[in-house]
MIVEX-651461 format. One record per residue: x, y, z of N, C-alpha, C in turn; residue in one letter. Coordinates in steps of 0.2 Angstrom, whole numbers, plus 5000, padded with zeros to 4 digits. Example, Ala and Ser with C-alpha at 12.3 -4.5 7.8 and 13.67 -1.06 7.14 Angstrom:
REM residues 2
506649725039506249785039506649845039A/506449895035506849955036506450005039S/
REM end
This chain:
REM residues 512
562348015775562948055777562448105782M/562648125788562448165792562348245788A/561748265789561648335786561848385793H/562248435792562448475797561948515799A/561848545807561448595808561748625814S/561548685816561748715822562048795820G/562548815824562648885822563648875820T/563748925816564348925813564948905819P/564648925825565148915831565148845831E/564748805832564548735832565048705827A/564848715821565148685813566048705814L/566048765816566948775818567248735823I/566848715830567148675833567048595831A/566648575826566548515823567148515819D/567248555814567848565810568648555813F/568748595818569448585821569448535825T/568948495827569048435831569148375827E/568748375821568648305817568748315811N/569048375807569348355801570048375800Y/570348425804571048445802571448395802M/571448335805571948275803571848235798E/571148225797571048195791571248245784K/571048315784571248345780572148345778L/572548355784573148335784573448275778F/573048225781573348145777573048165769Y/572448185769572348195762572748245758F/573048295761573448345758574148295757C/574348255761575048225762575048185755L/574348145755574448085749574448125744K/574048205743574048225737574748255734K/575048285739575748325737576248295739T/576148235743576848205743577448205747G/577248285751577748315754577448335760N/577748335766577448355772577348435773S/577848475770577848535770577248575765L/577248545760576648575755576048555758D/576048495762575348465764575148515770A/575648535774575348575780575148645777E/575448675771575348725768574648715765D/574648675761573848645759573348645763L/573448635768573048615775572848695776T/573248725778573048795780572648825777Q/572848825771572448855765571648825765D/571548755763570948735765570648755771I/570948755778570648775783570348855784A/570748885781570648955781570048965776L/569948945770569248945767568748925770H/568748865773568148845778567948895782I/568448905787568348955792568149025790L/568249055784568149095782567349095781T/567149055777566549025774565949025779G/566048995786565748975792565749045796L/566349075797566349155800565749205797N/565649185790565249235787564449205787K/564249155791563549115792563549075789G/563849035784563748985780563448925784T/563048905784562648835785562548785781I/563048735778563048685773562348635777P/562248615770561548565770561948505773V/562448495769562948425770563548445771N/563748455778564348485781564948435779F/564948385779565648345777565548355769P/565348345765565148355758565548415755A/565248475760565548535759566148545760W/566448515766567148525768567548485763V/567548435759567748405755567748415749W/567248465746567248485740567748555741Q/567748585746568148635746568848625747I/569048555751569748535748570048515743A/569648475738569748465732569848515727R/569248565729569448645725570248675726N/570348665732570848715733571548675732R/571448595732571948565728572048575722Y/571548585718571548595712572048665711A/571748715714572248765713572948765714V/573048725720573748715722574048685716W/573748625714574148595708574248635701A/573748675700573848725694574448775695D/574448805702575048845702575748805703R/575848755705576348705707576648685698K/576048695694576248665687576548715683H/576148775685576448845681577048865684K/577248845690577948865692578448825689K/578348755687578748715685578948745677A/578448745674578548765668578748825666D/579048875671579248945672579948935673A/580148875675580848865676581148825670V/581548855668581748825661582448785662T/582548725661583248695660583348655668G/582748665672582948645679582348595682T/582448555685582148505688581748545694D/581048545694580648575699580748555705I/580948485705581248455712581748485715G/582248525712582748555714582548635719D/581848645718581548695721581348675729Y/581148625731580948575737581448555739E/581648625745582348605748582148555754I/582548515755582348465761582948475766A/582648485773583148515778583548445781D/584348455778584548375781584948395787E/584948445790585248485795584948445802T/584348415802583948405809584348335812E/584548355818584948315822584548265826S/583948275829583348255834582848215831T/582648155834582048125832581448165831L/581448205836580948245837580748295831D/581148325830581148365824580948315818T/581248275816581048235810580348195811M/580048195819579448165818578948225816I/579048285817578748335818578848375810R/579148365806579248385799579248325795E/579848325791579748285786579748215786E/579748165791579748115792578948065795Q/578548105796577848095798577748025794L/577948015789577547955786577947895787S/578647915788579047845791578847835798A/578647875802578347865810577747825807L/577247835806576647805802576847735802R/577347725798577447665795577647605801R/578247645805578447605810578147585816E/577547625816577147625823576647565821L/576747525815576347465815576747405817A/577347415819577847365820578247355828F/577947425831578347415838577647405842I/577947375849577547345853576847395856E/576247375857575747415860576047465865R/576347445870576547485875576747535874E/577347545870577847585866577447625861Y/576947585857576647625852576047665854R/575747655860575247705862575547765864N/576047765869576447835871576747865865V/577047845859577147865853576747925850I/576047885849575547895847575247965850V/575147955856574848015862575348065861A/576048055862576448125861576648145855Y/576748125850576848155844576248155839Y/575748105839575148125834574848155837I/574448135844574048175847574248225850E/574848235850575048325854574948305862D/574848255865574748255873575448275876K/575348305882575948305887576048245889S/576648235893576948185896576348165903V/576248215905575648225912575048195910R/574948215904574048195901574248115900E/574848095896574848035894574947995902I/575048015905575347985912574547965915A/574048005915573647995918573047965914A/573047955909572547925903572847865903A/573347835904573847765905573947735912L/573747765917573847755925574647755925S/575047775922575647765924576047835927L/576547825930576947875932577147925927S/577347975928577948035922578448005922V/578847975925579447955925579447885919P/578847855921578647785917578747815908A/578147845909578047875903578747915898V/579047935903579847965899580247915898K/580247865902580647795899580347755894Q/579847775894579347735887579647765880R/579747835882579647865874580347865874L/580747855879581547865876581647795873Y/581347745876581547675873581047665866R/580647695866580247705858580647735854A/580847795856581347815850581847785848R/582247745851582647705851582747645845N/582147625847581647555843581547595835I/581247655837581147695830581647695825L/582247725827582747755825583047705819K/583147645820583147615814582647595808E/582147585810581547575805581347635803G/581547695805581247755801581547775794M/582147745793582547755786582347685780S/581947645783581747575779581147605774M/581047575770580547585763579947565765A/579647545769578947525771578647585774R/577947605772577647645771576847635774E/576647645780576147625783575547685785F/574947685784574647725785574347745791G/573947785793573647805801573147735804K/572947715800572347665802572747615804R/573247595801573747525802573947525809S/574147595813574447595820573847625824Y/573247645821572747665826572047635823K/571947575821571347555819570547565823P/570147595818569747615822569047575821E/568447575825567947525825567247545820Q/566847505819566147515816565747455817V/565247485820564747425820564147415816T/563747385816563347355809562647345812F/562147355809561447335809561147325802V/561047245801560747205796560147195796M/559647195791558947195791558947125785N/558547095785558447025779558746965783G/558946935775559246875776559846875775K/560246835778561046805779561146775772S/561746775768561946735763562246665766G/562046615762562046535763562946535768T/563346575766564046585769564046635775N/563646655778563446695784563546775782G/563646805775563746875774563146905776Q/563246955777563846995777564346995784P/564046965789564246955794564846915795W/564946865790565746835792566146875787S/566046935785566446965782566547035786I/565947075786566147145791566347145797I/566447085801566847085807567647075808T/567847085801568447085801568747165803H/569347175805569447245807569847275800S/570147235796570447275789569747315786M/569247255786568747285781568347335784Y/568347325790567947385793568447465792K/568947465792569447515792569447525784N/569347495779569247515773568547535773I/568047515774567447565776567547645778F/567747635784567847685787568347735784L/568847735779569347765778568947815770E/568447765768568147785761567447805762T/567147815767566347825767566347895767Y/566747955769566648015767566948045761E/567548005760568048025755568247965750N/567747955745568047905740568647915737P/568947845735569847835736569847785732Q/570547795727570747745724570947685728T/571247635725571647575728572247605731A/572747635729573347665729573247705736E/572647745736572547795742572447745748E/572047695747571747655752572247615755I/572847585749573247555752573847585758S/573847655755574347695759574247705765L/573547715766573147725771573047675777A/572947605774572947555780573647515780L/574047535775574847525777574847435774G/574447415768574447355765574647355757I/575247305756575347315749574847325745A/574947355739574347365734574047305730L/574647265728574247195725573647165731P/573947165736573547125741572747175741Y/572947225743572447275744571947265737M/572147265732571647275725571247215725E/571547145728571047075729570547095734D/570747125740570347125744569747175743E/569847245739569447265736569047235731L/569247205727568847155722568147125725A/568647075731568147035734567547095737F/567547135740567147175744566647195739L/566847225733566347225727565947175725V/566147125724565747065723565347045727R/565647055734565047045740564447105740E/564547145735564047205736564147245744Q/564847255746564947285752565247365751L/565647365744565947415742565747435735L/565547485733565447505725566047555722R/566247525715566647555712566547615707K/566647675708566447735703567047755700N/567147735694567747745689568447725693G/568947745697569347705700569347725707N/568847745709568747745718568147705720K/568347685726567847655730567547695736Y/567047665738566547685745566047635746Q/565947635752565447585754564847585752P/564447545751563947525748563347515752D/563347545758562947555762563047625766F/562447645770562647715775563047685781P/563347735782563847745789563547805791I/563347795798563047845802563647885807I/563747945807564347995809564247995815S/564848005819564748015826564248075829R/564348135825563848175826563048165824E/562948115820562248115820562148065826E/562448025827562347965834562248015839Q/562548055841562548105846561848135846L/561548165842560948195840560448145843R/560548085839559948025840560047995849E/560747995850560647975858560348015863H/560348085861560248125865559448115865E/559048115859558548105859558148035861L/558447985861558347905865558347915871W/558747965875558847965880558047995884N/557848035881557148065883556648025880Q/556647975876556147935874556047875877L/556747835880556747765880556347735887K/556247795892555947765898555047765897K/554847815894554147825892553947765886P/554347745882554247705875554247635880V/554747625883554947535886554247525890T/554147575897553647555900552947545898E/552647575892552247565888552347495883K/552747495881552847425877552847365882L/553247375889553047305893552347315894C/552147365897551247355899550847325893L/551047345887550647305882550747225881L/551447195882551447135882551147095887I/551247135894551047095900550247105898D/549747145895549047155896548947095890T/549247095885549147055879549246965882Y/549746965887549846895889549346875894M/549246915899548746895903547946885900K/547846915894547346915890547346845887A/547746805886547646745883548346735879G/548546795876549146795871549046745866G/548546715863548346665858548946655853A/549346705852549846695845550446665848K/550446665855551346665857551246595863V/551746555862551846505864552446495869N/552346515875553146535881553046475885A/552746435884552646385889553346335890S/553646335885554346295886554746335888H/554846385886555346435889555346465895I/554746495897554446535902554346595901G/553946625905553746705901554446745903Y/554746735908555346785910555746795904D/556046725901556446715896556046745889A/555446725888555146745883555146805881A/555146865887555146925887555546965882K/556246935883556846965879556646965872W/556246915868556146925861555446955860A/554946955865554346975864554547065864L/554847095867555047155869555347175861L/555947145860556147185855555647165848V/555347105847555047095842554447145842R/554147165846553547205848553947275845T/554447295847554747355847554947375839F/555247305836555347325829554747325825D/554147305826553347305824553247375824W/553347415830553147475828553547515825F/554247515826554647555821554547535814I/554347475812554347475804553647505803N/553147505807552547525805552547595806S/552847625810552947705812553247735805V/553847705803554347725799554447705792H/553847665791553647635783553347695780T/553547705773553247745770553047725763T/552447725760552347715754552147635755G/552547605750552247535750552647495754S/552247455757552547395763552847345759S/552847325753553047275749553647295747N/554247345750554747355745555147275747I/555647275741555947195742556547225745E/556947175748557647195751558247175746T/558647215744559047185739559447125738P/559347075733559547005731560347025733V/560646975736561246975737561646915736R/562346905735562746835735562546785738P/562546725736562446665740561746665743D/561246685739560646675742560346725748D/561046775747560546825752560046885752G/559946915756559346975755559347015759A/559647075760559947105767559947185763W/559947205769560147285770560547305775T/561047355775561647365781561647435782L/561847435788561947495792562547515796T/562947565796563547555798563547615803G/563847615810563847665815564647665816Y/564747735816565347765817565647745824E/566147735827566347715834566247785838S/565947785844565747845847566147835853I/566247905857566647915863566247935870D/565547925869565047925875564847855876W/564547845881564247775884563547775880E/563647705876563047685872562747625874E/562047615873561747545877562047485872P/562047435875562247375872561947355866A/562347345860562147335853561647275855F/561147275850560647225851560447195841V/560747155839560747125832560147065832G/560247055826559647005823559746955818M/559746905819560146855813559446795811H/559346785805558846745801559246695799T/558646645795559146595792559046595783V/559746575781559746585773559546515771S/559146515766559046455761558946465753Y/558946415750559046425742558446395739D/557946425738557246415735557246365729E/557846365726557946325720558046255722S/558246255728558446185732557846145734E/557246175733556746155736556446155745G/557046185747556946195754556446215757K/556146205763555546245766555746295769K/555446365768555546415772555546415779Y/556146435783556046435790555946495792I/555546525796555446585799555746595806N/556346585807556546575812557146655813F/557246685819557546745820557846735826G/558446765828558646775834559046845836Q/558746875840559046925843559746925847Y/560246965847560746935849561147005854K/561046985860561147045865561747045867F/562147105865562747115868562847145875F/562347115879562247135886562547085890Y/563047095895563247035898563546985895N/563746985889564046935884563446885883N/562846905883562346845880562346805875I/562646865868562646835862563146795860H/563746785866564146735866563946665867T/563346655869563246585872562846535868K/562646555861562346535854562946545849T/562746515843563246525837562746585834P/563346615830563246675827562646665823I/562746605819561946595815561846525813F/561246515813561146435812561146435805L/561346345802561146345794560446335794T/560246315786559646295786559446225790W/559746185789559746115792559646115800H/560046165803559946155809559146185813E/559146245808558346295808557846235807A/557846195803557246145801557246105806Y/557746075809557646035815557446065820T/557446115822557046165826556246165825L/556246175819555546185817555246125817W/555446065817555145985817555045985825L/555546005829555445995836554746035838V/554846115836554246145837553546125834C/553546095830552946075826552745995828T/553145975834553045905836553145845832E/553645855827553945795823554645775824N/554745785830555445745832555845705829T/555245635828555545565826555745575819E/555745635814555945635809556545675808T/556845705814557445725815557945695813C/558545725809559145685808559645695813E/559945635816560145625823560645675824K/561145695817561745735820561545805821N/560945825817560645895820560345905826Y/560045845827559545845835560045875839L/560645825839561145825844561645885844E/561645925840561845995839561446045843K/560746035840560246085842560346085852M/560446015852560346005861561046035863L/561546025860562046055864562146145863E/561846165857561746245856561346275862Y/560746225862560246235868559546265867G/559546265859558846275857558246235858Y/558446165859557946125861558346095868I/557846055870558046015877557845955879K/557945905883557745845884557445845890Q/556845835892556445825898556345755899E/556545705903556545635903556645625897N/556145575892556345565885555845595881A/555745655883555445705877555945765876E/555845765869556245825866555745875866I/555945945869555546005868556046065865L/555546115863555746185862556246205866P/556546245865556846295870556846385868N/556446395863556346465860555546485860V/555546535860554946575859554446545852L/553746525853553446495847552846555845I/552946575839552346615838552046585832I/551246585833550846545829550346605826D/550646605820550346665816549546665813A/549446595815548646575813548146585817N/548446595823548046575830547546625830A/547046625833546446675834546346695840K/546346765841546346795847545646805849E/545546795857544946785859544846825865T/545346885866545046925871544446975870Y/544347005876543747045877544047105873S/543147145870543247215868543647265873E/543647255880543947295884544747305883A/544947235884545647215881545947245876V/545447225872545547255863545747335864R/545147375867545247435868545947465870A/546147425878546647445880547147435877E/547247385873547847375869547847415863L/547347435860547347485856547547565858R/547347585864547447645866548347645867S/548647585870549347575871549547575865L/549447555859549847555853549847625850R/549247675851549247735848549747765851D/549847765859550347795862551047785861E/551047725860551747705859552047725851I/551547725846551647745840551747825840A/551447855843551447925844552247955847D/552447905852553047925853553747915850L/553547845847554147825841554247875834L/553547915834553647945827554148005828A/554348015834554848065836555548035835K/555547975836556247925837556647945828A/557147945829557547945824557847885819P/557847835823558147765822557947715826N/558047665822557847605826558647585832T/558447605837559047575844558747535848M/558747465847558447415852558747425859R/559447435860559747435864559547475872G/559147535868559047585874558347545878Y/557947525873557247495877557647435880I/558047395878558247335882558447345889V/559147405888559247415893558847465899E/558247485897557947525902557347465904Q/557347425901556947375904557247325909A/557847315908558347285913558347325921I/558447395919558447435923557747445928A/557147435924556747435928556447365931D/556847315927556747235933556247215928G/556047225922555547195918555847145915W/556447145914556947095909557347075915L/557547005915557946975922558546925918K/559146945920559746895917559946865922D/559646795924560146755930560246685928D/560346645934560546575931560146545928E/559446555929558946535928558846535919A/559046585917558846625911559246575905T/558946565900559146505894559646555889P/560146515888560546545882560246575876A/559646535876559346545869558846595869T/558746665875558346715874558346745868I/558046775866557946825860557946785853G/557746705854557646655848556946645848A/556646655840555946645840555846605833Y/555346565833554946525828554446555826M/554146565819553646575819553346505816Y/552746495816552246445813551746475809L/551846465803551346485798550946425793E/
REM end
C-alpha cells in the first residue's frame, strides 16, 4: 500500500476526492439503509477531517481511514443495539420511517433507492448509462455532461428523459447490483518469473471481473457477500470464483474475508513515481543507449543480432539492459531469493497498478516459457518483452508453449533438422523464425552467455564509467517502469518502428 505523505491540506484533498464515495458504499453495506449510511458517512468524515485539521500525518493513510471507518461503525452499531433494547414490545424497524410520498424519480435516486439504481444501470445501454451515472452518481451538470460526451445540451436532456423511463420499471425489481457492475475499473499488471503451463497468471488476470474483485478488496478485505453485492454477481457464482482465485494464489482468505495475494499500487503512489520518472527518463535513456552502442561497436561478443538486424535487436537489448540495472541497483541481501512456486509449474510474482487519470507511457510486459522439470524437458531460456506501443504486442502470441520455444532453440543452435514439422510451421507463421531460400533462420535476438569478450581496456573503462553513471541515476528510481525508457528512446530516434521492423522485436533466446 502507498504510505501517505505531505501536508494535512493535501491529505484532506485526497480524502474528499478519493474516499467519500467508497465510505458511503461501505456504510450502505453495513447499515442496509441509505439514510443511516449518509449519517454514518458524515460521522466518519468528521472524525477523519478533525484528525487531519489537528495536524495528524498517518504513516499509512488508507489503513488509517478504514480503521476509523470500522471504529465509528462499531460505535454506531452499539448505539443501534442499545436503542433497540430500550424499546419494549416494539420492533425497532418501526422507528426507521420510510418516505413513501416521493413522486419523482430524481428524489428516489437521491434518497432511498440508490441501490436499485445501481442494479438497473447494469442493464441499460451504454449511451443512457453514461448519462445517468454522470448526472446522478457523479453529480455533474447537464452542460458538463454535454461537453464531456461531445453532445448538445438538448441531446443530454433527451437521453436523461429516456433513461428515466427505462429505469422506472426496473427500479422495483429484486435484482441488486453494485457500483463496479455499471462502472468497471481497470488495473494493469507486471509479472516477474515463469508462467504456469496454462498461461497463469495472465490467462486469469486479464478478465474484467477478476480485476474488479482485486480492486474492490485490495484496500478493504471483504466477505463473499460484500464482494457479490459490489460486483452485482449472485453469491453462489461469486463463491466459486473466489475459491478459484484462492487456488490460483491470486487471492488469500483470512477468516471469511478476501484480499489480493499481491500488492496493488495506488494512484497516489503512481503519481509520485510518474513525476520522478519524468525527471530521470531522458538522462537514463541516453546513457543506456550509449552503453549499448559502445558495447556493440566493440564487438559485442555475447550478442548475435545478425539475423534480426541491429535496429530490431535494440528493442530487446534496451529493456534487457535496463532490467539488469534495476535488479542490480534495487536488490538487497541475497541475490538467490527464490520466486514463489505457483500452480501448474509456475513461479512468479505479480504487482498490480490501479488505473490512473494522467497520460502514462505504453506498458512493457515480459513473458517467459513454462516447463515441467519432472517430465525431463530441457530448460529453455527464452523471453519476450511485450510492447503496448503502437499495438506491437498484438503481433505475436501472448506466450509460447515449451514445444514452440524448444523448436526456436533448435533453430538458434542450428539443429533445424530435428524440429517437428508442425511446430516448425507454427513458428514460421508466428515470425520467430524465417525462411531464406532453403535455409531456416532465427528471427530473434540471440545471447550467448558463454562467449568471451575481447574489447580493449579503453572500451572496458568507458563501459564501466557509463555503468556507474546509470546505476547512480537508477538508485533514485522508485520502481521498474520500462515504458518511460522505451518511449524516450523512440522520441530520440534510437528505437524505430516501421514496415521493416519484425513482429518479434523484444524476443530473445539465451544459449547457455
